[in-house]
Each structure stands twice: as structure tokens, then as C-alpha cells.
N, C-alpha and C positions, 0 to 999 in steps of 0.2 A: 829472668833471661828471656822469656817470650816477648814481654813488652819491649825489651831493649831491641830485639831483632826487628819487631814491627816498626819501631820508630826509624830505625836505620834504613829499612826498605822504603819507607815513605819519603825520606829525605832524598834518597837516590832517584826515586820516580819523578819527584817534583823538579829535580835538577835537570833531568833528561828532558822533561816536557818543556821547561823554560828554554833549554838550548834549542829545541826544535822550533819554538815560536819565534825566537831570535832569527834563525836561519830562514824561516819562511818569510818573515818580514823583509830581510835583506834580499831574498830572491824576488819578491813581489816588486820591490823598487827598481831592480835591474831590468826586469822584463815589461815594466809598465809602459814604457815608450815603444815597444816593439808589438804588443798585442792590441788589437782593435778594442774600442771603448766597450762594446757589448760583451766580449769575452772577459774583460777585466771585471765587469759588473758581476758576472757568473762566479769568478774566482773569489770575489769579496764575500760572497754568500757562504762559500765553503772553501776555506784556504787550503785545506788538505782533502781533496775529493777521494773519498773512500770507495771501495768496491761497491758497497750498497748504494751510494749515491749515484755512481755511474749506471748501475743496473735499473734503478727506478726512476731517475730524474734526468740522466743525460740525454736520453732519447727525446724526452719532452723539451728539453731546452733547445734541442736542434730545430724544433718547429717554431721557436720564437725568435731565433737568432739566425740571420742568413749566413753568417760567417762560419757556423758550425756545419760540418758535413751531415747530411740527412742520414738517419739510421732507421732501421726497420722497426716498427712498432707492433707489438703483439695485442691485438684488440681483446678487451675483456668486458663483456656486457655488464658485469656486476658493478662497474664504475659509472653506470649511465647517469646517475643523478648529478654527477660533477660535469657533464658535457652537454646537458640539455639546458634550455633556459632555466634560470634559477627559480626555484620554488620553495615555499616554506613547508618543510615536512615535519611531521609530528615525532618521528622516531629520534632525531638528534636531541630534542628537549626531553623526551622520555628517558634517553640513555644518561643524560647528565643529572637527571633527577632520581635515578636509582641509587639505592644504598646497597653496597656489596658487603656490608657487615652481617656476620652470621653469629648468632649466640652459640657459645660453646663453653662447656664447663671446664674448670681448670684441669681436673683429672682425666678428661676424655681425650683420647688419642686423636690428633688432627687428621684431616682428610689428606691422603697422599697427593703431592703436587705433581704436575704433569712431567717434570724431569725424571720422575722415578717410574713412570708407566712403561710397560714393555714394548709398546708400539707407538707410532707417530700419529697422533689424532688430528694433525693440522689438515690431513687430506680430507677429513669428514666435516670440518668446520670452516671451510674456505669462505663461503658466503657470509657466515656471521662475522669473521674476522674482517672482511672487507667492508661490511656494513659499519663496523665500529670505526674504522679509519675514515670512511666517507662521512659518518656523522660528526666526527671531530672537525673535519674540514668545513663541513656546513655551518657548525656552530661558530667557527671563526668568521666565515663569510657573513653570517647573520649579525654578528657583533660589529665587524669592521666595515662591511659594505651593505648596509640594509637597503640602500637604493637599487641594488641589483635585483632584489626579489620582485618578480613579475606575476607570481601565481601562488596558489596554495594547494595543499594536498586535498583538502576537503572540496575545492572547486573542481579539481581534476576528477576525483572519483564521483563527483555528481553527474558527470557526463555519461551518456549511454555509449556502450560498446557497439562498434559498427557490425551490423548483421544483415543478412539478406532480408528483405521485407517479406514477411509471412502474412498471408491472408487468414485472418481469424474469423471462423464461421460462428455465428451466433447459434447457441444450442436451441434456441426457440425457432430456428428457421424450419419451415415446413418441407418435407421431402418433395411434395408436389411441385413446390416453387422452384426446386433444383431442375426439374425436367420441363419446366415451362419454356415453350419456344421463344426465342427472342424476336423481337420486332425487326423486320427486314425492310429496308427502303425499297420503293417501287423500282424495280430493275427491268420491267417490261415482261412480256410473255416469253417463256421458253420455247425453243424450237424442238419439237419432239421428233426423234428419228427412231422409226421403227424398222428393225431388221428381221426379216422372215428367216426362220431356221432352214438350213440346208441339210436335207436328209440324204443326200447323195454323198457317197464316199468312194474313192477309187484307189487303185494301187496295181502292183504287179511284181513280177520277178523274172529274172533272166539268167541264163547260165550258158557257158561254153566248155564242154569237157572234151578230153581227148586221151588216146592211148597210143603208144608207139613201141615198135619192137624192130630192131634192126639186126640182120644176119648177114655176114660176108658171104660171097658166093662159094668160098671154099670151106664154109663151116662143116666140121667133121661129121656132124650128124644130119646134114642137109637142112632143108627148110628154106622159107622165104621171109623177107622182112614184111612188116604189116604196119598199117596205121589206121586208126579210126578216129572220127570226130562226131560230136553231137551237139546241137545247139537247140536251146529251148527258150521260148518267150511266152509269158502268160500274162494277160491283162484282165482286170475286172473293174466293173462299175456297178455297185449295188445301191439299193434304196431301202431305207427302213424309217418309217414314220413314227416308231417307237410305240405304236399302238396295235394296228391290225395288219397293215399292208407291208409286204416285203418283196423286192425284185432283185434278182441276181442275174448278171450278164457276164459271161467268161468268153474270152478270145484266146486261143492257144495255137501256136505254131511249133512243131518239133521236127527237125531234120537231122538225120544221121547218115554218115558216109563212112564206108571202109574200103581198104584196098582189096583186090581180088588176086589171089595167086594165079600165076600165068598157066599153070596146069588146069585150072578150072575155067578160066575165061581168057582166051588169047586176044579177044577183041577190045577189052576194056580194062583199064587199070583201077578205076574206082567204080563203086556200085552203091546205090542207095539201099539202105537197109531199115531206115525209119523215116517216114514221111507222113506227117499228120498235120491237117488243117481243120480245126474244129471251132465252131461258134454255137454257144448254147445260151438259152434264156429261160428263166423260171420266175413265175409270178405266183405268190402265196398270200392267201387271206386266213388269219388265224381262226381256227374253229374253236379250240379249247386248249389250254395249257401249252404244250410243245407241238401240237399238231396243226397243220395248215391245209386248207383246200388249195390245190396246186394245179396249175396248167403249165406245161413245160414244152420246150421245142429245142431241136438239135440239128445242126448241119455239120457234116464232116466229108472231107475228101482229101486228095493228095495234091502235090504241087508239080512234081517232076515226073518224068517218064521212067519206067522200070522195064528191063529187058530180061529175056532168058539168056543164060550163059552161052557164049560162042555162037549167038544168033542174033538176028535183028527182030525176032518176035516180040512184039509189045505185050507186056503183062498188064500194066495199069498206067494211067496218066491222069492229068487234071480233069476232074468231072467224070472220071471213068475208073472206078465207080464213084458216085455221089450219093449220100444217104440223107434223107430228110425225115425227121421223126416228130410227131405230135402225140401228146399224152395227157390224160386227165386223171387225177388221183389225189392221194393224201401224202403230205411230207412231214416226216417226224424230224425235228431239229434239236440237237443238244450242243450247246456251246459254253465253254468256260476257258480258263487260262491254259489248259492242257489239251483238251479235245474239242474239235469242231466236226460234228457228225451230221449228215443229212442222208435220210433213207426215204426214197420217193417210191411209193407203191401206186402203180397206175394199171387199173384193171381194163382200161380202155386206151388202146394205143394204136397209132397208124404209122407204118414205116413205108416210105417211098424210096426206091433204089433207081438210079438212072446211069446209063453208060452212053456217053456222047461220041466216043471214038470208035469207028467201025473196025480198026485193027485190033482192038481188044476183044479177047474171047469172053463173050458174055456168059457162057456156060460155067466158067470158072467162078462166077459170083452168084450162081443160083438162078440166072435168068434162062428162059427157054431160047433156043437157037433162033437168031433173027429178030429178037425182041430187044429193045432199048430200056425198058422200064419194068418195074416189078412193084406190085402193090400188095401189102401184107397188113392185116388186121390181127390184133392179139393183145397181149398184156405185157407190161415192162416193170422191171425192178432196177432201180439205179441207186447206188450208194457211193458217197464221197466221204473221205476221212482224212483230216489233218491232225496228226497226233504228235505233240512235242514230248518225246520220251524223256530226254534231259535237254537242257538249254542248247547243247551243241549237236543233238541228234534228233532229226525229225523224219516221220514217215507219211507220205501222201499216197493215198490208195483211192482207186476208182473201180467200181464193179458195175458191169452193165449186163443185163439179162432181158432178152426178148424171145417170145415164142408166139407163133401163130397156131400153136396146138397140133402142128404137123412137123415143124422143125424147131431147132433151138439154136440161137446165136447168142454167145456169151464172150465178154472180155473182162480181164481183171489186170489192171495196171498198178504196180507198186513201185515207189521210188523212195529209197532209203538214202537220206543225205547226212553225211558226217561233215559238220562245218568246222574247219580248222580256225578261221576267223571270219570276218564279215565278207571277205572277197574270195576266199579259197575254200574249196570243199571237195570231197570225194563222194561219188554217188553210184549206188547199185540199182539198176533198172531191170525189173522183171515184168514181162508182158505175156500173160497166158491168154490163149484164144481157142474158142471151141465153136465150130459151125458145121452142122451136118446137113446144111442145105446146099453146099457147094459141091463141085466136082472133086472127088478125092484122088489124090496122087497115088501112084502104084507103090506098094510097100509102105505107106503111111496111112495113119488113121486121121480123124478129124481134129485131133489135138495139135495145138501149134504153141511155140515158144520163142521168145525173143529176149535174150539177156545181155547185159552190158554193164561192165565195171569201168569207171573212168574218174579222171582227176582234172580239175581246172577251176575256172572262175565262176563265181556265183554272186548275184546282187539281188537285194530285195528292197523294194520301196512301198 
């Protein structure tokens, strides 16, 4: 029964196949006159184009026949041997020479074929499968078209792979030879330029500070509006030869103005409260470590006139008074990133005071009545300190002490600077003064104080 069914199906399959061949031949004759010659040549090769043929060869046919529409080709580098100049490779000959026969005993179970594996192994042997197909094509080319072979695999592999040139150093090369100077052609004599070091350095800082307070005339608690301004300019030019000699020159101007309440002074709206014009110089020669033999000098006075309230009585003016000091002693210096300290001890000091304006009361400044100058010999102590507490807070202090062993004159100036940025800052200025050689005002002692809190511009260079 099984044999009978098999024969019946075979007869039916052959009948259907024969009918398809007859129909295909008829269709080919009908369309032969309508299709270009190149397309008919393709159809002859495969009368019934299958899906596999269209997938693998239709796109390549479009490259050889202009009448076919161009199709996108997916490039695959594994087929490179079919598209480069034909060469004789060893792999095709080796493939056809292999024997796939494997010895197997009759009673031994055969190896499972790929159809029964639980996963698709084609994803892992793509290159192997492509190489087998390419080897078969190459074998046909070697047999049918041997004249197309232009190279061999052995010749290709004998060529060197392109690489950057590498300089190989002989292991016997002496190390001294590596540092041997190369011979240089005669280029003439070199022009030698000698630059002398500049031991001078300069800089400075300036500020303009102000305070303001406004009260309307009908303010319920009374009072008056007030304004105050203070400007400061300090320049320096110093010399340091990095060995023994040091020179310091400082020039300073400080002017402060404030409004005067009408009840205190009906003649003036503004009044000078700070007026300093100072020029100092110091020459030091290093004795040992941080100590220097020092000769120093200082000149100071004021610029503007200053009057007593509600009068035209002149208190002080330019060169009235003027002080000139010379001293000899030792200077201790300490300088680092945070502190810059200088302490000058002068056991021998000379102080000359001069008043040029006859309208100024000379007794107010320690001079005898009718005299314009005063000479004092004594000792002096002067200290300057620049302390960077934090990067935005600095303290500048100056202490001056002079005595002729009969009277004492001392000043202590302190400026605390709070820097908001490079250009804005708030300053607190405190100036203490003691002088028992001047005429004392009624109800006051010899101690004097000047204080100012201000906000404004600040610049340093």
C-alpha cells in the first residue's frame, strides 16, 4: 500500500512539473519580442526566478545590465576574494582535497545532524560558510578561466605589511655617542646681548571712601544731614640687590573732608579733618640675618588751611607746621606671604619743626612765641606692619615714637580694610596721637583720637 501511494504521488508531481515547463516555454516565446536582448539572456539562465535568486543575484545582475533598475547592494567584506584581481589561493585546493568521511562502527549511534540542534548555529559560522562558497567559485574560475589569474597567495604573503619606519638602535651603541654634539656648520659669531638686572620695583594703591547721612528739616528727633569723604594715595619705589643693600621710598597723600553742623560753624559748610602729606626714605645695609644698619629720613606737612569754628583764626596750613626727621639705627625686617614687618630703632635722631605762616599760633605746636623753628635731638622708634589676616581682610599699621627726654610725641595709625572685590572695600581708620610738648586745650588732656568708618573704591597695583 505504501509503495502504491508513493508511485501515485510521483506521477502527479512529474505531471505538474511538465505542465509548468510547457507554460513557461509558451510565455517565453510570447515575451521574447518585447523584452530587450540582455533581459532575455538573464531569463534564460533561470526560467523561473526564485526568491533566493532574486535575493542573491538580482542585485548583481543590475550592475551588468543597464536595462535593469539599480538596486541597493549590501557590502560584505567576506567576499573580497571574488572582487579583487584574481589570485591563486591555497584554500580552494585544500577544500576539494579534504575527505569528509569519518570512521564509524555499525552499532555506534551517529552524531546528531544540525536540523535537530536546539539553536541556529549559522550565526556562528558565517565566515566558514562564505569561505566554502567562495572556494567553490574560485575552483570553477581556476578550471574555466586560468588566464585571469594574475597573482598567487604565496607572493602576496611574502610582501611586508606597511608600518611606520622604526629606527632600530644597535645594542652595541655607546651611551656617550648618543650625547656627542653634532657638527654644526659655520654660521658666524653670535651676537651676545647682556641684560643687567633691574633691582628697582615700584607700585602703589589708592582709595576713595565716603559716608553720607541725610535728615529732613522736620525730622522728629532733630539733627542735621552729614557727609564725609576721604581719599588716599600711596606710591612706593624700592630697591633690593638681593645681597646687602635695600632702599625704601614712600610717598603718601591723605585728604579727608566732612560737613560741619550749622550750630557748630555758621561760616563754613565743610571742614578738613584729615590732611597728610608725607615723604619718607630709608637706606639699609644688612648686618646679620634680619637686621640692617639703617639711615632714615621723613618729611611731613599738610596741604590745606584749617580754621577754628565760627572764626577766621588759622590753625594750620601748608608748611605750618612742617616736620623733618633724620635718624640712625638698626632695622629689623620680617617678610613672608602673610606679614611684612619693619621695626626701626634709632638711638640717634634729629627732629626739625618749622612754621612759615605768621597767622599760625606757633605755641600750639610746641614752639616758643615768636619763633618759627624748633630743633630736637633724641631717640626714635618707628614700626610699620602690613598683615594679611585673610585674603579679603588686611591691616596696615604705623607706630611712631620720638622723645628728646623732656617730652614725648607718639602716633599710631591703623587701617583695617575689608575688601569686597578688587575695586570695592570698607575701611576702619583709627589714628591715636599723644604729644605733651604742645599747648593743652582746656578740659582736654594730651591724648587725641581720629576715627572714620567709610565705604568706597579701592585699587592696588
